[in-house]
VODRENMAR-493075 format. One line per field, with one value per atom (N, C-alpha, C, O, CB): x, y, z; atom name; residue number from 1. Coordinates in Angstrom, 2 decimals, decimal comma. Glycine has a CB too. Example, Ala and Ser with C-alpha at 12.3 -4.5 7.8 and 13.67 -1.06 7.14 Angstrom:
% VODRENMAR-493075
c1 c(13,19  12,30  13,20  14,24  11,31  12,85  13,67  12,90  13,41  14,08)
c2 c(-5,69  -4,50  -3,30  -3,32  -4,47  -2,25  -1,06  0,03  1,14  -0,60)
c3 c(7,80  7,80  7,80  8,46  9,05  7,08  7,14  7,87  8,04  5,72)
vomi c(N  CA  C  O  CB  N  CA  C  O  CB)
bami c(1  1  1  1  1  2  2  2  2  2)
This chain:
% VODRENMAR-493075
c1 c(-24,38  -23,41  -22,67  -22,33  -22,43  -22,43  -21,74  -20,24  -19,68  -22,07  -19,61  -18,16  -17,54  -17,96  -17,79  -16,55  -15,87  -14,81  -14,25  -15,24  -14,53  -13,54  -14,03  -13,22  -13,19  -15,32  -15,90  -16,41  -17,36  -17,03  -15,77  -16,22  -16,96  -16,42  -15,03  -18,21  -19,07  -19,15  -19,41  -20,48  -18,92  -19,02  -20,47  -20,74  -18,22  -21,39  -22,80  -23,41  -23,00  -23,55  -24,39  -25,07  -26,34  -26,94  -25,40  -26,72  -27,96  -29,03  -28,73  -27,77  -30,28  -31,40  -31,22  -30,83  -32,76  -31,51  -31,42  -29,99  -29,76  -32,02  -29,01  -27,65  -27,59  -28,22  -26,62  -26,83  -26,60  -25,37  -24,36  -26,42  -25,48  -24,45  -24,20  -25,14  -24,84  -22,94  -22,60  -22,64  -22,23  -21,20  -23,14  -23,25  -23,07  -23,16  -24,60  -22,82  -22,69  -23,67  -23,76  -21,22  -24,42  -25,38  -24,61  -23,71  -26,33  -24,97  -24,32  -25,18  -24,65  -23,99  -26,50  -27,40  -28,82  -29,08  -27,34  -29,73  -31,12  -32,05  -31,66  -31,42  -33,27  -34,31  -35,61  -35,59  -34,47  -36,71  -37,98  -38,50  -39,28  -38,99  -38,09  -38,59  -37,70  -38,19  -38,72  -36,41  -35,51  -34,08  -33,81  -35,62  -33,14  -31,72  -30,99  -31,39  -31,10  -29,91  -29,02  -27,80  -27,28  -28,62  -27,34  -26,23  -25,15  -25,39  -26,74  -23,95  -22,86  -22,55  -22,20  -21,59  -22,68  -22,45  -20,96  -20,15  -23,17  -20,61  -19,21  -18,47  -17,29  -19,14  -19,15  -18,50  -18,52  -18,08  -19,16  -19,04  -19,05  -20,34  -20,50  -17,96  -21,27  -22,56  -23,39  -23,25  -23,34  -24,24  -25,17  -26,47  -26,89  -25,42  -27,10  -28,34  -29,30  -28,91  -28,08  -30,58  -31,61  -32,40  -32,65  -32,55  -32,79  -33,62  -34,73  -34,48  -32,78  -35,96  -37,08  -36,96  -37,52  -38,47  -36,24  -35,95  -35,63  -35,06  -34,77  -35,96  -35,78  -34,85  -34,54  -37,06  -34,41  -33,72  -32,39  -32,08  -34,59  -31,60  -30,23  -29,28  -29,48  -29,93  -28,26  -27,30  -26,25  -25,97  -26,63  -25,69  -24,61  -23,43  -23,07  -24,17  -22,85  -21,74  -22,14  -21,27  -21,05  -23,42  -23,91  -23,68  -24,04  -25,41  -23,09  -22,87  -24,06  -24,54  -21,56  -24,55  -25,72  -25,48  -24,60  -26,96  -26,28  -26,34  -27,67  -28,71  -26,16  -27,68  -28,93  -29,03  -28,05  -29,05  -30,23  -30,52  -30,95  -31,75  -31,63  -30,42  -30,76  -32,16  -32,46  -29,73  -33,03  -34,39  -34,53  -35,18  -35,39  -33,89  -33,91  -32,56  -31,90  -35,00  -32,14  -30,86  -30,99  -32,10  -30,37  -29,87  -29,85  -30,21  -29,93  -28,48  -30,82  -31,08  -30,40  -29,70  -32,63  -30,61  -30,04  -30,64  -29,99  -30,24  -31,86  -32,58  -32,57  -32,60  -34,00  -32,54  -32,70  -31,48  -30,74  -33,93  -31,29  -30,23  -30,66  -31,81  -29,89  -29,74  -30,06  -31,04  -30,83  -28,77  -32,09  -33,05  -32,73  -32,64  -34,53  -32,56  -32,22  -33,16  -33,83  -30,76  -33,20  -33,90  -32,84  -31,94  -35,03  -32,94  -31,97  -32,40  -33,50  -31,82  -31,51  -31,80  -31,36  -32,08  -31,12  -30,18  -29,71  -28,68  -28,03  -29,10  -28,55  -27,56  -26,35  -26,46  -28,13  -25,21  -23,99  -23,27  -22,83  -23,06  -23,14  -22,45  -23,07  -23,06  -20,92  -23,62  -24,27  -23,32  -22,38  -25,58  -23,57  -22,77  -23,30  -24,51  -22,79  -22,43  -22,92  -23,45  -22,89  -21,79  -24,52  -25,14  -24,50  -24,42  -26,68  -24,04  -23,43  -24,51  -25,58  -22,65  -24,24  -25,23  -25,20  -25,98  -25,02)
c2 c(37,44  36,39  36,09  37,01  36,79  34,82  34,39  34,57  34,26  32,92  35,06  35,24  34,45  34,57  36,74  33,64  32,84  33,65  33,17  31,61  34,87  35,70  36,18  36,39  36,90  36,34  36,83  35,66  34,98  37,84  35,42  34,35  34,94  35,76  33,48  34,53  35,05  34,02  32,85  35,39  34,46  33,55  33,34  32,50  34,08  34,06  33,95  32,79  32,49  35,28  32,14  31,01  31,48  32,47  29,93  30,75  31,01  30,04  29,02  30,88  30,37  29,50  28,15  28,10  30,15  27,08  25,68  25,15  24,06  25,55  25,89  25,37  24,38  24,59  26,52  23,31  22,36  22,82  23,21  20,91  22,77  23,32  22,39  21,81  24,72  22,23  21,55  22,57  23,72  20,86  22,17  23,08  22,32  21,09  23,82  23,09  22,51  23,23  24,45  22,65  22,46  23,02  23,72  23,13  21,92  24,98  25,72  25,78  25,72  27,13  25,88  25,91  25,62  25,51  27,28  25,49  25,18  26,04  26,55  23,69  26,20  26,88  26,10  25,03  28,40  26,60  25,91  25,79  24,88  26,60  26,68  26,69  25,92  25,46  28,10  25,76  25,10  25,15  25,21  25,73  25,12  25,11  26,22  26,63  23,75  26,69  27,67  26,92  26,03  28,80  27,31  26,60  27,58  28,77  25,80  27,04  27,79  27,11  25,93  27,86  27,85  27,29  27,23  27,77  28,10  26,56  26,39  27,72  27,82  25,63  28,73  30,02  30,94  32,08  30,71  30,46  31,24  31,97  32,55  32,22  31,97  32,63  31,87  30,65  32,75  32,59  31,96  31,66  32,41  32,87  30,55  30,14  29,62  29,36  29,06  29,47  28,93  27,89  28,04  30,06  26,82  25,78  25,41  25,23  24,53  25,30  24,83  23,31  22,57  25,25  22,87  21,45  21,29  22,20  20,95  20,18  20,10  19,02  18,06  19,91  19,20  18,19  17,73  16,54  17,03  18,60  18,27  18,93  20,08  18,72  18,22  18,73  19,59  19,41  17,57  20,54  21,38  20,49  19,56  22,44  20,80  20,03  19,03  18,44  19,32  18,81  17,86  18,43  19,58  17,55  17,64  18,05  17,64  16,50  17,45  18,56  18,29  18,76  19,57  18,97  18,24  18,70  19,39  18,81  17,51  20,62  21,36  22,09  22,19  22,36  22,58  23,32  24,73  24,93  22,60  25,72  27,11  27,39  27,13  28,07  27,94  28,30  29,79  30,20  27,87  30,62  32,08  32,63  32,17  32,72  33,62  34,28  35,21  35,61  35,06  35,55  36,44  37,86  38,30  36,41  38,58  40,00  40,73  40,11  40,31  42,03  42,78  42,36  42,48  44,28  41,87  41,54  40,04  39,67  42,01  39,18  37,74  36,96  37,39  37,25  35,80  34,88  34,13  34,25  33,88  33,35  32,47  31,42  30,86  31,81  31,14  30,10  28,85  28,90  30,57  27,73  26,48  25,36  25,48  26,09  24,30  23,08  22,00  21,88  22,67  21,21  20,15  18,91  18,40  19,83  18,45  17,29  15,99  14,99  17,43  16,00  14,79  15,12  16,17  13,82  14,22  14,35  13,53  12,33  13,89  14,19  13,50  12,84  11,69  14,46  13,58  13,04  13,65  14,87  13,33  12,81  13,33  13,23  12,43  12,56  14,06  14,09  13,02  12,97  15,50  12,16  11,13  11,77  12,73  10,12  11,20  11,69  10,98  9,75  11,47  11,74  11,15  10,51  11,08  12,21  9,34  8,62  9,00  8,47  7,14)
c3 c(-47,16  -47,39  -46,09  -45,35  -48,51  -45,83  -44,62  -44,79  -45,84  -44,29  -43,74  -43,76  -42,63  -41,48  -43,65  -42,94  -41,92  -41,18  -40,20  -42,55  -41,63  -40,97  -39,61  -38,71  -41,84  -39,46  -38,21  -37,40  -37,79  -38,49  -36,26  -35,39  -34,22  -33,47  -34,91  -34,06  -33,00  -31,88  -32,14  -33,54  -30,64  -29,50  -29,09  -28,22  -28,33  -29,68  -29,33  -30,10  -31,22  -29,63  -29,48  -30,11  -30,81  -30,42  -29,08  -31,84  -32,55  -32,06  -31,44  -34,07  -32,35  -31,99  -32,69  -33,85  -32,37  -31,98  -32,43  -32,47  -32,99  -33,80  -31,93  -31,81  -30,64  -29,61  -31,61  -30,80  -29,72  -28,94  -29,52  -30,26  -27,61  -26,75  -25,57  -25,02  -26,26  -25,19  -23,95  -22,83  -23,02  -24,03  -21,66  -20,53  -19,23  -19,19  -20,54  -18,16  -16,82  -15,91  -15,93  -16,27  -15,12  -14,18  -13,06  -12,46  -13,61  -12,79  -11,71  -10,45  -9,34  -12,16  -10,62  -9,47  -9,95  -11,15  -8,73  -8,98  -9,30  -8,46  -7,41  -9,08  -8,93  -8,17  -8,38  -8,99  -8,62  -7,88  -7,99  -9,42  -9,71  -7,16  -10,30  -11,68  -12,65  -13,68  -12,16  -12,34  -13,27  -12,79  -11,59  -14,63  -13,75  -13,42  -14,17  -15,26  -13,74  -13,55  -14,18  -14,68  -14,02  -13,18  -15,87  -16,52  -16,96  -17,14  -17,71  -17,13  -17,74  -19,05  -19,08  -16,80  -20,16  -21,48  -21,79  -21,05  -22,55  -22,88  -23,28  -23,43  -23,11  -24,59  -23,92  -24,17  -22,95  -23,04  -25,34  -21,81  -20,59  -20,32  -19,24  -20,64  -21,25  -21,04  -20,02  -19,88  -22,35  -19,30  -18,37  -19,09  -19,97  -17,14  -18,71  -19,35  -18,29  -17,15  -20,42  -18,69  -17,82  -18,59  -19,79  -17,29  -17,89  -18,48  -17,52  -16,33  -18,85  -18,03  -17,23  -17,12  -17,93  -17,85  -16,13  -15,94  -14,48  -13,87  -16,86  -13,89  -12,45  -11,97  -12,68  -11,82  -10,74  -9,96  -10,53  -10,45  -9,81  -11,09  -11,48  -10,49  -10,10  -12,95  -10,10  -9,13  -9,84  -11,02  -8,37  -9,08  -9,61  -10,03  -9,32  -8,55  -11,16  -11,69  -12,75  -13,39  -10,58  -12,96  -13,96  -15,35  -15,63  -13,74  -16,23  -17,61  -18,46  -18,36  -18,17  -19,30  -20,13  -21,57  -21,84  -19,55  -22,46  -23,84  -24,01  -23,69  -24,87  -24,50  -24,60  -25,93  -26,68  -23,44  -26,22  -27,44  -27,08  -26,16  -28,27  -27,79  -27,53  -28,07  -29,23  -28,18  -27,19  -27,58  -27,85  -28,80  -26,51  -26,99  -27,14  -26,80  -25,87  -26,25  -27,55  -27,28  -26,09  -25,72  -28,51  -25,50  -24,34  -24,75  -25,86  -23,66  -23,80  -23,98  -22,82  -22,03  -24,02  -22,73  -21,63  -20,30  -19,26  -21,84  -20,32  -19,10  -18,77  -17,60  -19,22  -19,79  -19,60  -20,05  -20,93  -20,34  -19,41  -19,82  -21,07  -21,52  -18,67  -21,63  -22,75  -22,23  -21,15  -23,36  -22,98  -22,61  -23,41  -24,64  -22,86  -22,72  -23,38  -22,93  -21,91  -23,09  -23,71  -23,30  -23,16  -24,00  -24,32  -22,11  -21,88  -22,66  -22,48  -20,37  -23,53  -24,37  -23,70  -23,75  -25,72  -23,10  -22,44  -21,37  -21,41  -23,47  -20,42  -19,36  -19,78  -19,99  -17,96  -19,89  -20,32  -19,17  -19,27  -21,02  -18,06  -16,89  -15,65  -15,47  -16,94  -14,81  -13,60  -12,42  -12,41  -13,29  -11,44  -10,23  -9,29  -9,06  -9,55  -8,73  -7,81  -6,51  -6,00  -7,48  -6,01  -4,79  -3,60  -3,58  -4,81  -2,62  -1,42  -0,56  -0,37  -0,61  -0,05  0,74  2,19  2,99  0,62)
vomi c(N  CA  C  O  CB  N  CA  C  O  CB  N  CA  C  O  CB  N  CA  C  O  CB  N  CA  C  O  CB  N  CA  C  O  CB  N  CA  C  O  CB  N  CA  C  O  CB  N  CA  C  O  CB  N  CA  C  O  CB  N  CA  C  O  CB  N  CA  C  O  CB  N  CA  C  O  CB  N  CA  C  O  CB  N  CA  C  O  CB  N  CA  C  O  CB  N  CA  C  O  CB  N  CA  C  O  CB  N  CA  C  O  CB  N  CA  C  O  CB  N  CA  C  O  CB  N  CA  C  O  CB  N  CA  C  O  CB  N  CA  C  O  CB  N  CA  C  O  CB  N  CA  C  O  CB  N  CA  C  O  CB  N  CA  C  O  CB  N  CA  C  O  CB  N  CA  C  O  CB  N  CA  C  O  CB  N  CA  C  O  CB  N  CA  C  O  CB  N  CA  C  O  CB  N  CA  C  O  CB  N  CA  C  O  CB  N  CA  C  O  CB  N  CA  C  O  CB  N  CA  C  O  CB  N  CA  C  O  CB  N  CA  C  O  CB  N  CA  C  O  CB  N  CA  C  O  CB  N  CA  C  O  CB  N  CA  C  O  CB  N  CA  C  O  CB  N  CA  C  O  CB  N  CA  C  O  CB  N  CA  C  O  CB  N  CA  C  O  CB  N  CA  C  O  CB  N  CA  C  O  CB  N  CA  C  O  CB  N  CA  C  O  CB  N  CA  C  O  CB  N  CA  C  O  CB  N  CA  C  O  CB  N  CA  C  O  CB  N  CA  C  O  CB  N  CA  C  O  CB  N  CA  C  O  CB  N  CA  C  O  CB  N  CA  C  O  CB  N  CA  C  O  CB  N  CA  C  O  CB  N  CA  C  O  CB  N  CA  C  O  CB  N  CA  C  O  CB  N  CA  C  O  CB  N  CA  C  O  CB  N  CA  C  O  CB  N  CA  C  O  CB  N  CA  C  O  CB  N  CA  C  O  CB  N  CA  C  O  CB  N  CA  C  O  CB  N  CA  C  O  CB  N  CA  C  O  CB  N  CA  C  O  CB  N  CA  C  O  CB  N  CA  C  O  CB)
bami c(1  1  1  1  1  2  2  2  2  2  3  3  3  3  3  4  4  4  4  4  5  5  5  5  5  6  6  6  6  6  7  7  7  7  7  8  8  8  8  8  9  9  9  9  9  10  10  10  10  10  11  11  11  11  11  12  12  12  12  12  13  13  13  13  13  14  14  14  14  14  15  15  15  15  15  16  16  16  16  16  17  17  17  17  17  18  18  18  18  18  19  19  19  19  19  20  20  20  20  20  21  21  21  21  21  22  22  22  22  22  23  23  23  23  23  24  24  24  24  24  25  25  25  25  25  26  26  26  26  26  27  27  27  27  27  28  28  28  28  28  29  29  29  29  29  30  30  30  30  30  31  31  31  31  31  32  32  32  32  32  33  33  33  33  33  34  34  34  34  34  35  35  35  35  35  36  36  36  36  36  37  37  37  37  37  38  38  38  38  38  39  39  39  39  39  40  40  40  40  40  41  41  41  41  41  42  42  42  42  42  43  43  43  43  43  44  44  44  44  44  45  45  45  45  45  46  46  46  46  46  47  47  47  47  47  48  48  48  48  48  49  49  49  49  49  50  50  50  50  50  51  51  51  51  51  52  52  52  52  52  53  53  53  53  53  54  54  54  54  54  55  55  55  55  55  56  56  56  56  56  57  57  57  57  57  58  58  58  58  58  59  59  59  59  59  60  60  60  60  60  61  61  61  61  61  62  62  62  62  62  63  63  63  63  63  64  64  64  64  64  65  65  65  65  65  66  66  66  66  66  67  67  67  67  67  68  68  68  68  68  69  69  69  69  69  70  70  70  70  70  71  71  71  71  71  72  72  72  72  72  73  73  73  73  73  74  74  74  74  74  75  75  75  75  75  76  76  76  76  76  77  77  77  77  77  78  78  78  78  78  79  79  79  79  79  80  80  80  80  80  81  81  81  81  81)
């Protein structure tokens, strides 16, 4: 039975989450989720500071970050010319 008395800061699979891109690598981007957890998404070429909406694919373990998929870009960082 579900209890509303216990509030968990952890996300479940298929939850929609707002996040901010913190850095990128050759395989994807690293994100900071709303609750402060770190996440990773196989997605490319987003600049640090970009706000995105994503879906949780796998929960975090002791070894791995939360795995998410990026659904949409909410606010992108302007590129300096």
